[in-house]
C-alpha positions as CSV (number, residue, x, y, z in Angstrom):
1,M,-19.9,29.0,41.2
2,L,-19.7,25.8,39.2
3,W,-21.9,26.2,36.1
4,T,-25.3,27.5,35.2
5,N,-26.4,24.6,32.9
6,L,-24.6,21.3,33.7
7,R,-26.6,19.4,31.1
8,N,-25.5,21.8,28.4
9,Q,-21.9,21.7,29.6
10,V,-21.8,17.9,29.4
11,R,-23.4,18.0,25.9
12,Q,-20.6,20.3,24.6
13,T,-17.8,18.2,26.1
14,P,-16.1,16.2,23.3
15,L,-15.7,12.5,23.8
16,P,-15.2,10.4,20.7
17,K,-16.9,7.0,20.8
18,W,-13.6,5.2,20.0
19,K,-12.2,6.6,23.3
20,P,-14.7,5.0,25.8
21,L,-12.2,4.7,28.6
22,I,-11.3,8.4,28.9
23,P,-13.7,8.9,31.8
24,L,-12.1,5.9,33.6
25,F,-8.6,7.4,32.9
26,E,-9.7,10.8,34.2
27,A,-10.8,9.2,37.5
28,V,-7.6,7.1,37.8
29,M,-5.5,10.2,37.1
30,N,-7.2,12.0,40.0
31,S,-6.3,9.1,42.2
32,F,-2.7,9.2,41.1
33,Q,-2.5,12.9,42.0
34,A,-4.4,12.4,45.3
35,V,-2.0,9.6,46.4
36,R,1.0,11.8,45.5
37,D,-0.6,14.8,47.4
38,A,-0.9,12.5,50.4
39,K,2.8,11.9,50.1
40,R,2.3,8.2,49.9
41,T,5.3,6.0,48.9
42,S,5.1,3.3,46.2
43,S,4.8,0.7,49.0
44,D,1.8,2.1,50.9
45,G,-0.1,4.1,48.2
46,F,-2.7,2.2,46.3
47,I,-5.4,2.6,43.6
48,R,-8.1,-0.2,43.2
49,I,-10.2,-0.4,40.1
50,T,-13.3,-2.7,40.3
51,I,-15.2,-3.7,37.2
52,E,-18.9,-4.6,37.4
53,R,-20.5,-6.5,34.6
54,D,-24.1,-7.1,33.8
55,H,-24.1,-10.6,35.2
56,G,-21.6,-10.1,38.0
57,L,-19.4,-13.1,38.9
58,L,-21.6,-15.4,36.8
59,G,-20.9,-13.6,33.5
60,D,-17.8,-13.8,31.4
61,D,-15.2,-11.2,30.5
62,Q,-16.6,-10.8,27.0
63,E,-19.5,-8.8,28.5
64,A,-19.1,-5.1,28.4
65,P,-18.6,-3.4,31.8
66,H,-21.5,-1.4,33.0
67,S,-19.8,0.3,36.0
68,F,-16.3,1.1,37.3
69,T,-15.3,1.9,40.9
70,I,-11.9,3.7,41.5
71,A,-10.8,3.7,45.1
72,D,-7.5,5.2,46.5
73,N,-5.9,6.2,49.8
74,G,-5.0,9.7,48.6
75,I,-5.6,13.1,50.2
76,G,-9.3,13.0,49.6
77,L,-11.8,15.7,48.6
78,N,-10.9,18.3,51.2
79,D,-12.3,21.8,50.9
80,E,-9.7,23.0,48.4
81,N,-10.2,20.0,46.1
82,F,-14.0,20.2,46.5
83,D,-14.0,23.8,45.6
84,S,-12.0,22.9,42.5
85,F,-14.5,20.1,41.7
86,N,-17.4,22.6,41.9
87,T,-15.6,25.1,39.6
88,A,-15.9,24.7,35.8
89,F,-12.6,25.0,34.0
90,S,-10.8,25.0,37.3
91,D,-7.1,25.8,37.2
92,H,-6.4,24.0,40.5
93,K,-4.3,21.3,38.7
94,L,-3.2,23.4,35.8
95,A,0.5,22.9,36.6
96,R,-0.1,19.1,36.3
97,G,-2.0,19.3,33.1
98,G,-5.5,19.5,34.5
99,K,-8.0,21.1,32.2
100,G,-10.9,21.2,34.7
101,L,-13.1,19.1,32.4
102,G,-12.5,15.5,33.4
103,R,-15.6,15.1,35.4
104,F,-17.8,16.2,32.5
105,T,-16.6,13.2,30.5
106,W,-17.9,11.1,33.4
107,L,-21.4,12.2,32.7
108,K,-20.9,12.1,29.0
109,A,-20.3,8.3,29.1
110,F,-22.1,7.3,32.4
111,E,-25.5,7.9,33.9
112,K,-24.2,9.1,37.2
113,V,-21.2,9.1,39.5
114,E,-21.3,8.1,43.1
115,I,-18.6,9.7,45.2
116,D,-17.5,8.8,48.7
117,S,-14.4,10.7,50.0
118,T,-12.8,10.9,53.5
119,F,-10.3,13.7,54.2
120,K,-8.6,15.5,57.0
121,E,-8.1,19.2,57.0
122,A,-4.7,20.4,58.4
123,D,-6.3,22.3,61.3
124,E,-8.6,19.5,62.4
125,D,-8.0,16.4,64.5
126,H,-10.6,14.1,63.1
127,P,-11.4,13.1,59.5
128,Q,-14.5,14.2,57.6
129,R,-16.5,12.5,54.9
130,R,-18.4,13.7,51.8
131,T,-20.8,11.4,50.0
132,F,-22.9,12.6,47.1
133,T,-24.2,11.7,43.6
134,F,-22.8,13.6,40.7
135,D,-25.3,13.7,37.8
136,E,-27.0,16.3,35.6
137,N,-29.3,17.2,38.5
138,Y,-26.3,18.0,40.8
139,E,-26.9,21.0,43.1
140,L,-24.0,22.9,44.8
141,E,-25.9,23.9,47.9
142,K,-27.2,20.4,48.7
143,E,-24.4,18.0,47.6
144,G,-21.1,17.1,49.3
145,L,-21.6,18.7,52.7
146,P,-19.0,17.2,55.1
147,E,-19.8,15.1,58.1
148,A,-17.6,13.9,60.9
149,A,-16.1,10.5,60.3
150,P,-14.0,9.4,63.2
151,G,-12.0,6.2,62.7
152,R,-12.3,6.3,58.9
153,S,-9.2,6.1,56.7
154,V,-8.5,9.0,54.3
155,G,-9.2,8.2,50.7
156,T,-11.8,8.5,47.9
157,S,-14.1,6.1,46.0
158,V,-15.5,7.2,42.7
159,K,-18.1,4.9,41.1
160,L,-18.9,5.5,37.4
161,V,-22.4,4.0,37.1
162,N,-24.2,2.6,34.0
163,F,-22.2,2.9,30.9
164,R,-24.1,4.8,28.1
165,E,-24.1,4.0,24.5
166,P,-22.2,4.2,22.1
167,Y,-19.3,4.0,24.6
168,K,-20.4,0.8,26.2
169,S,-20.4,-1.0,22.9
170,T,-16.9,0.2,22.0
171,C,-15.4,-0.5,25.4
172,P,-12.6,-3.2,25.5
173,R,-14.2,-6.3,27.0
174,T,-11.5,-8.5,28.5
175,T,-9.5,-7.9,31.7
176,D,-6.2,-8.1,29.8
177,Q,-7.4,-5.5,27.3
178,I,-8.4,-3.0,29.9
179,I,-5.1,-3.5,31.8
180,Q,-3.2,-2.9,28.6
181,K,-5.1,0.3,27.9
182,L,-4.5,1.5,31.5
183,I,-0.8,0.9,31.2
184,E,-0.6,2.5,27.8
185,H,-2.3,5.6,29.0
186,F,-0.3,5.9,32.2
187,L,3.0,4.4,31.0
188,L,5.1,7.4,31.9
189,I,3.7,7.4,35.5
190,F,4.4,3.6,35.9
191,L,8.0,4.3,34.8
192,E,8.4,6.6,37.9
193,T,9.9,5.0,41.0
194,D,7.1,6.4,43.3
195,S,4.2,5.0,41.3
196,P,1.5,3.6,43.7
197,Q,0.3,0.0,43.5
198,V,-2.6,-0.3,41.1
199,T,-4.8,-3.3,41.1
200,L,-7.8,-4.2,39.0
201,I,-10.6,-6.5,40.3
202,D,-12.8,-8.2,37.8
203,K,-15.2,-11.1,38.7
204,G,-13.6,-11.4,42.1
205,L,-10.1,-11.9,40.7
206,V,-7.4,-9.4,41.7
207,H,-4.8,-8.4,39.1
208,S,-1.7,-6.3,39.7
209,V,-1.3,-3.7,37.0
210,N,2.2,-2.9,38.3
211,D,3.3,-6.5,37.9
212,V,2.0,-6.6,34.3
213,F,3.9,-3.4,33.6
214,E,7.2,-4.7,35.1
215,K,7.0,-8.0,33.3
216,E,5.7,-6.9,29.9
217,F,6.8,-3.2,29.6
218,R,9.7,-2.1,31.8
219,A,11.9,-5.1,30.8
220,T,12.1,-4.0,27.2
221,A,11.9,-0.2,27.6
222,A,14.2,2.0,25.6
223,A,14.4,5.8,25.7
224,H,15.5,8.4,23.1
225,K,15.8,12.2,23.3
226,F,15.7,14.4,20.2
227,F,15.0,18.0,19.3
228,I,12.8,19.6,16.7
229,K,13.1,23.4,16.3
230,S,14.7,23.7,19.8
231,S,11.8,21.7,21.4
232,E,12.9,18.6,23.3
233,F,11.1,15.3,22.8
234,T,11.5,11.9,24.5
235,L,10.5,8.6,22.9
236,H,10.0,5.6,25.1
237,G,9.8,2.3,23.3
238,F,8.3,-0.9,24.6
239,R,8.1,-4.5,23.3
240,L,4.9,-6.0,24.4
241,T,4.6,-9.8,24.5
242,T,1.0,-10.1,25.4
243,P,-0.5,-12.6,22.9
244,K,-3.7,-10.8,22.2
245,L,-2.0,-7.6,20.9
246,S,-1.4,-7.3,17.2
247,R,-1.0,-3.6,16.4
248,H,2.2,-1.5,16.7
249,K,1.5,2.0,17.8
250,L,3.1,5.4,18.4
251,V,1.2,7.3,21.1
252,Y,1.5,11.1,21.5
253,S,1.2,12.0,25.2
254,A,0.7,15.1,27.3
255,N,1.0,15.4,31.1
256,Q,2.0,11.8,31.4
257,R,-1.1,10.6,29.6
258,G,-1.7,9.2,26.1
259,V,-3.8,11.4,23.9
260,V,-3.7,10.1,20.3
261,S,-1.9,7.4,18.4
262,D,-0.7,6.4,15.0
263,K,-0.8,2.9,13.5
264,L,2.9,2.3,12.8
265,E,2.1,-0.1,9.9
266,D,0.8,2.9,7.9
267,Y,4.4,4.3,8.0
268,I,6.6,1.2,8.4
269,P,5.1,-1.6,6.2
270,N,7.3,-4.1,8.0
271,L,5.1,-3.6,11.1
272,H,1.9,-5.1,9.6
273,A,2.0,-8.0,12.2
274,R,3.7,-9.1,15.3
275,L,7.5,-9.2,15.3
276,V,9.9,-11.9,16.6
277,D,13.0,-11.2,18.6
278,Q,16.3,-13.2,18.6
279,E,15.0,-15.5,21.4
280,G,11.9,-16.4,19.3
281,N,9.5,-14.3,21.3
282,S,6.8,-12.5,19.4
283,F,5.9,-9.0,20.4
284,V,4.3,-5.7,19.3
285,Y,6.0,-2.3,19.6
286,L,4.5,0.5,21.6
287,G,6.2,4.0,21.3
288,I,5.3,6.9,23.6
289,V,6.5,10.3,22.7
290,Q,6.2,13.2,25.1
291,S,7.4,16.8,25.2
292,P,6.5,20.1,26.9
293,Y,5.5,21.2,23.4
294,L,2.8,18.5,23.3
295,T,1.7,19.3,26.8
296,Q,1.2,23.0,25.9
297,R,-0.9,22.1,22.8
298,V,-3.2,19.4,24.1
299,N,-6.9,20.4,23.7
300,P,-9.1,20.9,26.8
301,A,-10.8,17.5,26.5
302,R,-7.4,15.8,26.1
303,T,-8.5,14.0,22.9
304,D,-6.2,15.7,20.4
305,F,-3.6,18.4,19.9
306,D,-3.8,21.9,18.4
307,F,-1.0,21.5,15.9
308,G,-0.2,24.3,13.4
309,S,-0.5,22.6,10.1
310,G,0.3,25.6,7.9
311,E,-2.2,24.2,5.4
312,D,-5.2,26.4,6.2
313,A,-6.2,28.6,3.2
314,E,-7.0,31.4,5.6
315,V,-3.5,31.5,7.1
316,D,-0.8,33.6,5.5
317,Q,2.1,31.2,5.1
318,G,4.6,33.9,5.9
319,S,2.9,34.5,9.3
320,L,3.4,31.0,10.7
321,F,5.6,31.0,13.8
322,D,9.1,29.6,13.4
323,D,8.5,27.2,16.4
324,E,5.4,25.6,14.9
325,I,5.8,21.9,14.6
326,K,3.6,19.5,12.7
327,R,2.5,16.1,13.9
328,A,4.2,14.6,10.8
329,E,7.5,16.1,11.8
330,I,7.3,14.5,15.3
331,R,6.3,11.2,13.7
332,D,9.1,11.2,11.2
333,A,11.7,11.9,13.9
334,S,10.2,9.2,16.1
335,L,10.2,6.7,13.2
336,K,13.9,6.8,12.8
337,Y,14.5,5.7,16.4
338,I,11.7,3.1,16.2
339,Q,13.4,1.5,13.2
340,D,16.7,1.5,15.1
341,D,15.0,-0.2,18.1
342,L,13.6,-2.8,15.8
343,A,16.6,-3.1,13.4
344,E,17.2,-6.8,14.1
345,A,13.6,-7.9,13.7
346,I,13.2,-5.7,10.6
347,Q,16.4,-7.1,9.0
348,T,15.0,-10.6,9.3
349,I,11.8,-9.6,7.6
350,N,13.6,-7.8,4.9
351,E,15.8,-10.8,4.2
352,A,12.7,-12.9,3.7
353,K,11.1,-10.2,1.5
354,E,14.2,-9.9,-0.6
355,E,14.3,-13.6,-1.2
356,R,10.7,-13.5,-2.4
357,L,11.4,-10.5,-4.5
358,R,14.4,-12.2,-6.2
359,S,12.4,-15.3,-6.9
360,Y,9.6,-13.2,-8.4
361,V,12.0,-11.3,-10.6
362,Q,13.8,-14.5,-11.7
363,T,10.6,-16.3,-12.7
364,D,8.0,-13.7,-13.5
365,A,9.6,-10.2,-14.1
366,P,13.2,-10.3,-15.3
367,Q,12.8,-6.7,-16.6
368,Y,13.3,-5.6,-13.0
369,K,16.6,-7.5,-12.5
370,V,18.4,-4.2,-12.8
371,L,16.8,-3.1,-9.5
372,M,18.1,-6.0,-7.4
373,K,21.3,-4.4,-6.4
374,Y,19.3,-1.4,-5.1
375,T,16.9,-3.4,-2.9
376,P,18.3,-1.9,0.3
377,E,17.0,1.4,-0.9
378,F,13.3,0.4,-1.2
379,I,12.8,-3.0,0.5
380,D,11.4,-1.3,3.6
381,R,8.6,0.1,1.5
382,I,7.3,-3.3,0.5
383,S,4.8,-5.0,2.8
384,P,5.9,-8.4,4.1
385,N,2.6,-9.9,2.9
386,A,2.8,-8.4,-0.5
387,T,1.1,-10.4,-3.3
388,K,2.6,-10.8,-6.8
389,P,0.6,-7.8,-8.1
390,D,1.9,-5.8,-5.1
391,L,5.4,-6.7,-5.9
392,E,4.9,-5.8,-9.6
393,A,3.4,-2.4,-8.6
394,A,6.3,-1.7,-6.2
395,L,9.0,-2.6,-8.7
396,H,7.3,-0.7,-11.5
397,R,7.0,2.4,-9.3
398,E,10.7,2.0,-8.3
399,L,11.9,1.6,-11.9
400,Y,9.8,4.6,-13.0
401,Q,11.2,6.8,-10.2
402,R,14.7,5.8,-11.2
403,E,14.0,6.6,-14.9
404,V,12.7,10.1,-13.9
405,K,15.8,10.7,-11.8
406,M,18.1,9.5,-14.6
407,K,16.4,11.8,-17.2
408,A,16.7,14.7,-14.9
409,E,20.3,13.9,-14.2
410,G,21.0,13.6,-18.0
411,S,19.4,17.0,-18.6
412,R,21.7,18.5,-15.9
413,I,24.8,17.0,-17.3
414,I,24.0,18.3,-20.8
415,K,23.2,21.8,-19.5
416,E,26.4,21.9,-17.4
417,A,28.7,20.6,-20.1
418,E,29.5,24.0,-21.5
419,K,30.5,25.3,-18.1
420,V,32.8,22.4,-17.1
421,D,36.5,23.1,-16.8
422,D,37.6,19.8,-15.3
423,Y,37.1,17.3,-18.2
424,E,38.1,14.3,-16.1
425,A,35.4,15.1,-13.5
426,Y,32.9,15.6,-16.2
427,H,33.9,12.3,-17.9
428,R,33.6,10.4,-14.6
429,R,30.1,11.8,-14.0
430,L,29.1,11.0,-17.6
431,S,30.4,7.5,-17.3
432,D,28.5,6.8,-14.1
433,F,25.4,8.2,-15.7
434,M,25.7,6.1,-18.8
435,E,26.3,3.0,-16.8
436,N,23.0,3.5,-14.8
437,Y,21.1,4.7,-17.9
438,N,22.2,1.6,-19.9
439,E,20.9,-0.6,-17.0
440,L,17.5,1.0,-17.4
441,G,17.6,0.4,-21.2
442,A,18.4,-3.3,-20.4
443,S,15.4,-3.4,-18.1
444,A,13.1,-2.1,-20.9
445,L,14.5,-4.7,-23.3
446,A,14.0,-7.5,-20.8
447,Q,10.4,-6.4,-20.3
448,Y,9.8,-6.6,-24.1
449,I,11.5,-10.0,-24.3
450,M,9.3,-11.2,-21.4
451,H,6.4,-10.0,-23.5
452,R,7.5,-12.2,-26.4
453,R,7.9,-15.2,-24.1
454,I,4.3,-14.8,-22.9
455,I,3.0,-14.4,-26.5
456,L,4.7,-17.6,-27.5
457,D,3.2,-19.4,-24.6
458,F,-0.3,-18.2,-25.7
459,L,0.5,-19.3,-29.2
460,E,1.5,-22.8,-28.0
461,R,-1.8,-23.1,-26.1
462,A,-3.8,-21.8,-29.0
463,I,-2.5,-24.5,-31.4
464,S,-2.7,-27.3,-28.9
465,I,-5.5,-29.8,-28.7
466,G,-8.2,-28.5,-26.3
467,D,-10.2,-30.4,-23.7
468,G,-13.6,-32.0,-24.2
469,D,-14.3,-32.5,-27.9
470,K,-10.6,-32.4,-28.9
471,K,-11.2,-29.6,-31.5
472,Y,-8.6,-27.0,-32.2
473,P,-9.4,-23.3,-31.6
474,L,-10.3,-21.3,-34.6
475,E,-7.5,-19.5,-36.6
476,K,-8.9,-16.3,-35.2
477,V,-7.2,-16.9,-31.9
478,V,-3.8,-17.0,-33.6
479,H,-4.8,-14.0,-35.8
480,Q,-5.6,-12.0,-32.7
481,L,-2.2,-12.8,-31.1
482,V,-0.3,-11.7,-34.2
483,F,-2.3,-8.5,-34.7
484,P,-5.7,-7.4,-33.3
485,M,-8.6,-8.0,-35.7
486,R,-10.6,-5.1,-37.2
487,S,-7.9,-2.6,-36.7
488,T,-5.0,-1.0,-38.6
489,S,-1.4,0.0,-37.9
490,E,-2.7,3.5,-37.2
491,D,-4.6,2.1,-34.2
492,I,-2.0,-0.3,-32.7
493,P,1.6,0.9,-31.7
494,Y,4.6,-1.2,-32.8
495,H,5.3,-2.6,-29.4
496,E,1.8,-4.2,-29.3
497,Q,2.1,-5.9,-32.7
498,N,3.5,-9.4,-32.8
499,L,4.3,-9.8,-36.5
500,W,7.8,-10.9,-35.4
501,M,6.3,-14.4,-34.8
502,I,6.1,-14.8,-38.6
503,D,8.9,-12.6,-39.8
504,E,10.8,-9.8,-38.0
505,R,10.9,-7.7,-41.2
506,L,7.1,-7.4,-41.2
507,T,7.2,-5.2,-38.1
508,Y,8.5,-2.3,-40.0
509,H,5.9,-1.4,-42.6
510,T,4.1,1.7,-43.9
511,F,0.5,0.4,-43.4
512,L,-1.3,-2.7,-42.1
513,S,-5.0,-3.5,-42.0
514,S,-6.3,-6.5,-40.1
515,D,-9.6,-8.3,-41.2
516,K,-10.9,-5.2,-43.0
517,Q,-12.7,-5.1,-46.4
518,L,-10.4,-3.7,-49.1
519,K,-13.0,-1.1,-50.1
520,S,-13.0,0.3,-46.5
521,I,-9.3,1.0,-46.5
522,E,-8.6,4.7,-47.2
523,S,-5.1,4.3,-48.4
524,I,-6.1,2.3,-51.5
525,E,-9.0,2.8,-53.9
526,S,-10.8,-0.6,-54.4
527,N,-14.4,-1.8,-54.8
528,S,-13.5,-5.3,-53.5
529,Q,-15.4,-6.7,-50.5
530,K,-12.7,-9.2,-49.9
531,R,-11.2,-9.2,-46.4
532,P,-7.6,-10.3,-46.1
533,D,-6.6,-11.5,-42.7
534,L,-3.6,-9.2,-42.8
535,F,-2.8,-6.8,-45.6
536,I,0.5,-4.9,-45.5
537,Y,2.2,-2.5,-47.8
538,D,5.5,-0.7,-47.6
539,R,6.9,2.4,-49.4
540,K,10.6,3.1,-50.1
541,L,12.2,6.0,-48.2
542,I,13.5,8.1,-51.0
543,Y,14.5,11.6,-50.2
544,A,13.2,13.2,-53.4
545,E,10.3,15.2,-54.5
546,G,7.1,13.5,-55.7
547,D,5.3,10.4,-54.4
548,Q,7.3,7.6,-52.9
549,P,6.6,4.3,-54.8
550,I,5.1,1.3,-53.2
551,N,7.9,-1.1,-52.2
552,S,5.9,-4.3,-51.5
553,I,2.6,-5.8,-50.8
554,T,2.2,-8.6,-48.3
555,I,-0.9,-10.8,-47.6
556,L,-1.2,-13.1,-44.6
557,E,-3.9,-15.7,-44.2
558,F,-4.6,-17.9,-41.2
559,K,-6.2,-21.2,-41.7
560,R,-7.8,-23.4,-39.0
561,P,-5.3,-25.7,-37.3
562,E,-5.7,-29.4,-38.4
563,R,-7.9,-28.5,-41.3
564,D,-7.8,-31.4,-43.8
565,D,-10.5,-30.7,-46.4
566,Y,-8.6,-28.6,-49.0
567,T,-9.5,-29.0,-52.7
568,Q,-8.1,-27.7,-56.0
569,D,-10.7,-25.0,-55.9
570,D,-9.9,-24.2,-52.3
571,N,-6.2,-23.7,-52.6
572,P,-5.2,-21.2,-49.9
573,V,-2.2,-20.0,-51.8
574,I,-4.2,-19.2,-55.0
575,Q,-6.8,-17.5,-52.9
576,S,-4.2,-15.3,-51.3
577,L,-2.6,-14.5,-54.7
578,E,-6.1,-13.5,-56.0
579,L,-6.2,-11.0,-53.2
580,V,-2.9,-9.6,-54.4
581,E,-4.5,-9.1,-57.8
582,E,-7.5,-7.3,-56.3
583,I,-5.1,-5.0,-54.5
584,R,-2.9,-4.4,-57.6
585,S,-6.0,-3.5,-59.6
586,G,-6.8,-0.6,-57.3
587,E,-5.1,2.7,-56.8
588,F,-2.9,3.7,-53.9
589,K,-3.2,7.0,-52.2
590,N,-0.8,9.1,-50.2
591,E,-1.4,10.7,-46.8
592,K,-3.2,13.6,-48.4
593,G,-5.6,11.3,-50.3
594,R,-4.0,11.9,-53.7
595,K,-3.3,8.9,-56.0
596,I,0.2,7.6,-56.4
597,S,1.1,7.1,-60.0
598,V,2.9,3.8,-60.1
599,A,2.8,0.6,-62.2
600,N,0.8,-1.5,-59.7
601,E,1.2,-4.7,-61.6
602,K,4.9,-4.5,-61.0
603,I,4.7,-4.1,-57.2
604,P,6.5,-7.0,-55.6
605,A,4.1,-9.2,-53.6
606,F,4.6,-11.7,-50.8
607,V,2.0,-14.2,-49.5
608,Y,2.1,-16.1,-46.1
609,V,-0.3,-18.8,-45.4
610,I,-0.3,-20.1,-41.8
611,S,-1.8,-23.6,-41.8
612,D,-1.1,-27.1,-40.6
613,I,0.4,-29.2,-43.4
614,T,-2.2,-31.8,-43.7
615,P,-2.5,-34.4,-46.5
616,T,-5.1,-32.5,-48.6
617,L,-3.0,-29.3,-48.3
618,K,0.1,-31.1,-49.5
619,K,-1.9,-32.4,-52.5
620,V,-3.1,-29.0,-53.6
621,L,0.4,-27.4,-53.1
622,R,2.0,-30.0,-55.4
623,T,-0.3,-28.8,-58.2
624,I,1.5,-25.4,-58.1
625,D,5.0,-26.8,-57.8
626,A,5.4,-25.6,-54.2
627,I,8.8,-26.6,-52.8
628,P,8.9,-28.3,-49.4
629,T,11.2,-26.8,-46.8
630,P,14.1,-29.0,-45.5
631,D,12.2,-29.8,-42.3
632,N,9.0,-30.7,-44.3
633,Q,7.0,-28.3,-42.1
634,G,6.4,-25.8,-44.8
635,Y,6.4,-24.9,-48.5
636,Y,7.6,-22.0,-50.6
637,G,7.8,-20.9,-54.2
638,F,7.4,-18.1,-56.8
639,Q,4.1,-18.1,-58.8
640,K,4.9,-16.6,-62.2
641,T,1.3,-16.0,-63.2
642,Y,0.8,-13.6,-60.3
643,S,4.4,-12.6,-60.1
644,A,4.5,-13.2,-56.3
645,Y,6.5,-15.1,-53.7
646,Y,4.6,-17.3,-51.3
647,E,5.3,-19.4,-48.2
648,V,3.1,-21.9,-46.3
649,I,4.1,-22.3,-42.7
650,D,2.9,-25.1,-40.4
651,Y,1.7,-23.8,-37.0
652,N,4.3,-26.0,-35.2
653,K,7.0,-24.6,-37.4
654,L,5.8,-21.1,-36.8
655,L,6.0,-21.7,-33.0
656,N,9.4,-23.5,-33.1
657,D,11.1,-21.1,-35.5
658,A,9.9,-18.1,-33.3
659,K,11.3,-19.9,-30.2
660,K,14.6,-20.5,-31.9
661,R,15.0,-16.9,-33.1
662,N,14.3,-15.6,-29.6
663,R,16.1,-18.4,-27.7
664,I,19.3,-16.3,-27.2
665,F,17.2,-13.5,-25.6
666,F,15.3,-15.9,-23.4
667,D,18.6,-17.5,-22.4
668,K,20.1,-14.1,-21.4
669,I,17.3,-13.3,-19.1
670,N,16.8,-16.8,-17.8
671,L,13.4,-17.4,-19.4
672,L,14.2,-20.9,-20.8
673,N,12.3,-23.9,-19.5
674,S,12.3,-27.6,-20.4
675,N,9.7,-27.0,-23.1
676,T,11.7,-24.3,-25.0
């Protein structure tokens, strides 16, 4: 008996919408087997596939097919085959991978199937014919009864009628696409010497599928055998030159039929687009992996495999069988051979990537120069169409991984030092480690120097004349570059402070506040509402009991570039010195909030005023006997009344001096340009 509820059987048959051609493949596979059972040779066996579209010969091949007819000159639906057809989950073709479910996928994707088969039983002289419609109303007792058919040739025609949604919408449209899918699915059968002639007829045009296979597939075929846990696998690789193909794939097959596939670009970034061989021909790679292991584990619907993952929380890890193989293991083993097959094309891609990478490091990221001699170790993991951010991310990841490895290696060397008997071997290992570790240190230094180069570029733009109204940016822009406003040194780490632009010594301080009212600073006690641009103090490091005295006070003030309206009452140096007095009049506190007993009026003080040296500024500076610097781009002096040193620095001098101090570093990592 076949089934008690055909409609329910069809409903429970799995058929993903992205596999709309599975019903066609099932019918074609039946034809392959029928031709083989009829003992046809490759020269006289045939399978003809006819596509019908909504508008027939007047339509175009962009219209989805609505019906397929598969005709062959195989053995036909004799009594034995017909009994198998009428038996759910038939094991008639079990030895050849048959699951007894293929015809259910027909009704899953099509409205009905029209079958016309002529056969000849061994004990009869004349052929017989069965014609019937297979749909959800199919009845065993009424359908497929044989009739005498003298003069008819043996063979079967199966017409899949009226494609259902969503399968119709996801079906490949063009003739070339459908031929490619047929070949991919039955590649291993086409490789055999006795494969019958397969033709596809679309809009009246006849296409030889075998010819396409010979021209585009067999000519570039490669085969590799390998073992995983004693199970044998075979990988067949093909280079497909069909112009419309763009995706490289690895197909997992069972019973000579493709089941599932992986996009190779997900595992080999170099395969994101078509490759080019030595003759200049572009192609995509198709790998087919097969094994008795895969055949044994394909699911009944032939849409996936039942692999043991060992990841199910319900499974005791110790109970997994030793012969269980994961799909990832098969993939990883196949990828090694695929990369060998494509070694020449991949090498060309890697050479182009390495050139881009070196150019990027040279011009944008010199901190990664240390990695350049290791590019063969990671160049494969970078996509050929990587953007600059992609390159930065890849290099950062690689540098980080090397740092982690080096730290782990350093820890091992230290732990093993006490056990080492061979000093020479230990010394060699330590020397190798230090050489690599110093390279990483140089990379970090290069990254910091690159940061300085960028900051100076920002500074140069900030003090340059802008577009439009030709007004300079406010001094706040420069202030923000040197140290973020409304923050303190407790908020901003050293490597994010840019005090080095003014004086390298300022970087190492006890406390700094930026654009904060004096009375809001917890480390001093003051009622002043004045807000220094930058206020810095330092404490001597004396290893003795009691409070450490204040070593110095520093005030920095930024004035608007190109300002030329200074007056005697608006002398920026005097204003800054008055801030020093405000601070000296307060009380300093230690980390615990207790006052430090020091003579505040004797605390050395330094004042920096950053301002363009305009005529009015020169005039007011002369009234306090300020001394011009040799380059006439600044002034300096000691103000006895306030007992403080001061320095006035022009913005251009600030920029040029910072460039000169850093020039040797920029030079060493090739960051100099014509403007430096």
